[in-house]
mmCIF file of the C-alpha atoms, coordinates in Angstrom:
data_MODEL
# 
_entry.id   MODEL 
# 
loop_
_atom_site.group_PDB 
_atom_site.id 
_atom_site.type_symbol 
_atom_site.label_atom_id 
_atom_site.label_alt_id 
_atom_site.label_comp_id 
_atom_site.label_asym_id 
_atom_site.label_entity_id 
_atom_site.label_seq_id 
_atom_site.pdbx_PDB_ins_code 
_atom_site.Cartn_x 
_atom_site.Cartn_y 
_atom_site.Cartn_z 
_atom_site.occupancy 
_atom_site.B_iso_or_equiv 
_atom_site.pdbx_formal_charge 
_atom_site.auth_seq_id 
_atom_site.auth_comp_id 
_atom_site.auth_asym_id 
_atom_site.auth_atom_id 
_atom_site.pdbx_PDB_model_num 
ATOM 1  C CA . MET A 1 1  ? 11.315  -3.747  -4.926  1.00 0.00 ? 1  MET A CA 1 
ATOM 2  C CA . THR A 1 2  ? 10.070  -0.152  -4.299  1.00 0.00 ? 2  THR A CA 1 
ATOM 3  C CA . PRO A 1 3  ? 8.180   0.311   -7.289  1.00 0.00 ? 3  PRO A CA 1 
ATOM 4  C CA . PHE A 1 4  ? 5.985   -2.606  -6.559  1.00 0.00 ? 4  PHE A CA 1 
ATOM 5  C CA . ALA A 1 5  ? 5.389   -1.313  -3.034  1.00 0.00 ? 5  ALA A CA 1 
ATOM 6  C CA . VAL A 1 6  ? 4.138   2.074   -4.235  1.00 0.00 ? 6  VAL A CA 1 
ATOM 7  C CA . GLY A 1 7  ? 2.270   -0.044  -7.221  1.00 0.00 ? 7  GLY A CA 1 
ATOM 8  C CA . GLY A 1 8  ? 0.495   -1.904  -4.689  1.00 0.00 ? 8  GLY A CA 1 
ATOM 9  C CA . ILE A 1 9  ? -0.404  1.250   -2.588  1.00 0.00 ? 9  ILE A CA 1 
ATOM 10 C CA . VAL A 1 10 ? -1.756  3.029   -5.835  1.00 0.00 ? 10 VAL A CA 1 
ATOM 11 C CA . VAL A 1 11 ? -3.825  -0.167  -6.501  1.00 0.00 ? 11 VAL A CA 1 
ATOM 12 C CA . TRP A 1 12 ? -5.330  -0.204  -3.227  1.00 0.00 ? 12 TRP A CA 1 
ATOM 13 C CA . ALA A 1 13 ? -6.222  3.249   -3.234  1.00 0.00 ? 13 ALA A CA 1 
ATOM 14 C CA . VAL A 1 14 ? -7.741  3.352   -7.100  1.00 0.00 ? 14 VAL A CA 1 
ATOM 15 C CA . VAL A 1 15 ? -9.774  -0.101  -5.823  1.00 0.00 ? 15 VAL A CA 1 
ATOM 16 C CA . GLY A 1 16 ? -10.978 1.828   -2.524  1.00 0.00 ? 16 GLY A CA 1 
ATOM 17 C CA . LEU A 1 17 ? -12.095 4.738   -4.902  1.00 0.00 ? 17 LEU A CA 1 
ATOM 18 C CA . VAL A 1 18 ? -13.891 2.749   -7.235  1.00 0.00 ? 18 VAL A CA 1 
ATOM 19 C CA . VAL A 1 19 ? -15.641 0.803   -4.317  1.00 0.00 ? 19 VAL A CA 1 
ATOM 20 C CA . LEU A 1 20 ? -16.407 4.062   -2.666  1.00 0.00 ? 20 LEU A CA 1 
ATOM 21 C CA . ALA A 1 21 ? -17.805 5.317   -5.783  1.00 0.00 ? 21 ALA A CA 1 
ATOM 22 C CA . PHE A 1 22 ? -20.120 2.648   -7.010  1.00 0.00 ? 22 PHE A CA 1 
ATOM 23 C CA . PHE A 1 23 ? -20.656 0.114   -4.497  1.00 0.00 ? 23 PHE A CA 1 
ATOM 24 C CA . ARG A 1 24 ? -21.739 1.744   -1.482  1.00 0.00 ? 24 ARG A CA 1 
ATOM 25 C CA . ASP A 1 25 ? -24.875 -0.460  -0.462  1.00 0.00 ? 25 ASP A CA 1 
ATOM 26 C CA . GLY A 1 26 ? -23.796 -3.312  1.853   1.00 0.00 ? 26 GLY A CA 1 
ATOM 27 C CA . ARG A 1 27 ? -20.271 -3.312  0.865   1.00 0.00 ? 27 ARG A CA 1 
ATOM 28 C CA . GLU A 1 28 ? -18.503 -1.667  3.837   1.00 0.00 ? 28 GLU A CA 1 
ATOM 29 C CA . ASN A 1 29 ? -16.097 -4.297  4.382   1.00 0.00 ? 29 ASN A CA 1 
ATOM 30 C CA . TRP A 1 30 ? -14.573 -3.734  1.080   1.00 0.00 ? 30 TRP A CA 1 
ATOM 31 C CA . LEU A 1 31 ? -13.771 -0.535  1.456   1.00 0.00 ? 31 LEU A CA 1 
ATOM 32 C CA . TRP A 1 32 ? -12.225 -1.424  5.221   1.00 0.00 ? 32 TRP A CA 1 
ATOM 33 C CA . THR A 1 33 ? -9.902  -3.710  3.315   1.00 0.00 ? 33 THR A CA 1 
ATOM 34 C CA . CYS A 1 34 ? -8.969  -1.324  0.595   1.00 0.00 ? 34 CYS A CA 1 
ATOM 35 C CA . LEU A 1 35 ? -8.379  1.589   3.485   1.00 0.00 ? 35 LEU A CA 1 
ATOM 36 C CA . ALA A 1 36 ? -6.409  -1.376  5.581   1.00 0.00 ? 36 ALA A CA 1 
ATOM 37 C CA . GLY A 1 37 ? -4.237  -2.507  2.439   1.00 0.00 ? 37 GLY A CA 1 
ATOM 38 C CA . PHE A 1 38 ? -3.727  1.218   1.542   1.00 0.00 ? 38 PHE A CA 1 
ATOM 39 C CA . LEU A 1 39 ? -2.448  2.274   4.917   1.00 0.00 ? 39 LEU A CA 1 
ATOM 40 C CA . LEU A 1 40 ? -0.581  -1.172  5.763   1.00 0.00 ? 40 LEU A CA 1 
ATOM 41 C CA . GLY A 1 41 ? 1.055   -0.396  2.549   1.00 0.00 ? 41 GLY A CA 1 
ATOM 42 C CA . PHE A 1 42 ? 3.205   2.304   3.894   1.00 0.00 ? 42 PHE A CA 1 
ATOM 43 C CA . PRO A 1 43 ? 5.132   0.451   6.456   1.00 0.00 ? 43 PRO A CA 1 
ATOM 44 C CA . GLY A 1 44 ? 5.806   -1.760  3.708   1.00 0.00 ? 44 GLY A CA 1 
ATOM 45 C CA . LEU A 1 45 ? 7.466   0.835   1.433   1.00 0.00 ? 45 LEU A CA 1 
ATOM 46 C CA . ALA A 1 46 ? 9.398   1.880   4.305   1.00 0.00 ? 46 ALA A CA 1 
ATOM 47 C CA . VAL A 1 47 ? 10.731  -1.767  4.865   1.00 0.00 ? 47 VAL A CA 1 
ATOM 48 C CA . MET A 1 48 ? 11.464  -1.728  0.900   1.00 0.00 ? 48 MET A CA 1 
ATOM 49 C CA . ILE A 1 49 ? 13.327  1.479   0.810   1.00 0.00 ? 49 ILE A CA 1 
ATOM 50 C CA . ARG A 1 50 ? 15.653  0.475   3.624   1.00 0.00 ? 50 ARG A CA 1 
ATOM 51 C CA . HIS A 1 51 ? 16.060  -3.208  1.933   1.00 0.00 ? 51 HIS A CA 1 
ATOM 52 C CA . ASP A 1 52 ? 17.134  -1.392  -1.087  1.00 0.00 ? 52 ASP A CA 1 
ATOM 53 C CA . ALA A 1 53 ? 19.396  0.839   0.203   1.00 0.00 ? 53 ALA A CA 1 
ATOM 54 C CA . ASN A 1 54 ? 20.932  -1.722  2.096   1.00 0.00 ? 54 ASN A CA 1 
ATOM 55 C CA . ARG A 1 55 ? 21.568  -3.986  -0.673  1.00 0.00 ? 55 ARG A CA 1 
ATOM 56 C CA . ARG A 1 56 ? 22.680  -1.180  -2.956  1.00 0.00 ? 56 ARG A CA 1 
ATOM 57 C CA . ARG A 1 57 ? 25.476  -0.518  0.226   1.00 0.00 ? 57 ARG A CA 1 
ATOM 58 C CA . ARG A 1 58 ? 26.113  -4.080  0.241   1.00 0.00 ? 58 ARG A CA 1 
ATOM 59 C CA . ARG A 1 59 ? 26.670  -4.021  -3.610  1.00 0.00 ? 59 ARG A CA 1 
ATOM 60 C CA . LEU A 1 60 ? 29.303  -1.358  -3.475  1.00 0.00 ? 60 LEU A CA 1 
ATOM 61 C CA . ALA A 1 61 ? 31.150  -2.509  -0.660  1.00 0.00 ? 61 ALA A CA 1 
ATOM 62 C CA . ALA A 1 62 ? 31.497  -6.309  -2.248  1.00 0.00 ? 62 ALA A CA 1 
ATOM 63 C CA . PRO A 1 63 ? 35.322  -6.885  -3.267  1.00 0.00 ? 63 PRO A CA 1 
ATOM 64 C CA . VAL A 1 64 ? 35.367  -7.288  -7.237  1.00 0.00 ? 64 VAL A CA 1 
ATOM 65 C CA . GLN A 1 65 ? 36.558  -10.407 -8.253  1.00 0.00 ? 65 GLN A CA 1 
ATOM 66 C CA . SER A 1 66 ? 39.114  -10.632 -11.496 1.00 0.00 ? 66 SER A CA 1 
ATOM 67 C CA . SER A 1 67 ? 39.453  -13.209 -13.877 1.00 0.00 ? 67 SER A CA 1 
ATOM 68 C CA . THR A 1 68 ? 43.027  -13.938 -13.279 1.00 0.00 ? 68 THR A CA 1 
ATOM 69 C CA . ASP A 1 69 ? 42.727  -14.552 -9.659  1.00 0.00 ? 69 ASP A CA 1 
ATOM 70 C CA . SER A 1 70 ? 45.757  -16.284 -8.180  1.00 0.00 ? 70 SER A CA 1 
ATOM 71 C CA . THR A 1 71 ? 43.585  -18.951 -6.209  1.00 0.00 ? 71 THR A CA 1 
ATOM 72 C CA . SER A 1 72 ? 41.919  -20.345 -9.451  1.00 0.00 ? 72 SER A CA 1 
ATOM 73 C CA . PRO A 1 73 ? 43.210  -23.810 -10.503 1.00 0.00 ? 73 PRO A CA 1 
ATOM 74 C CA . SER A 1 74 ? 45.539  -23.466 -13.600 1.00 0.00 ? 74 SER A CA 1 
ATOM 75 C CA . SER A 1 75 ? 45.567  -26.632 -15.870 1.00 0.00 ? 75 SER A CA 1 
# 
């Protein structure tokens, strides 16, 4: 999930630079939107890093089930 957050931050930054470079006249709202998307991406990135770490920890702590489990019915 972390690459998606990084990708979103990069996209907002690139779009903001394009807006800044080519569309200055009367499009300040677009620039502020890009800036907000860029800045709000960092808390999202922190959440995704934390989520991935917790998911990795849960996956490593889960018991491994074998195919010869004694609780499975045998016919």
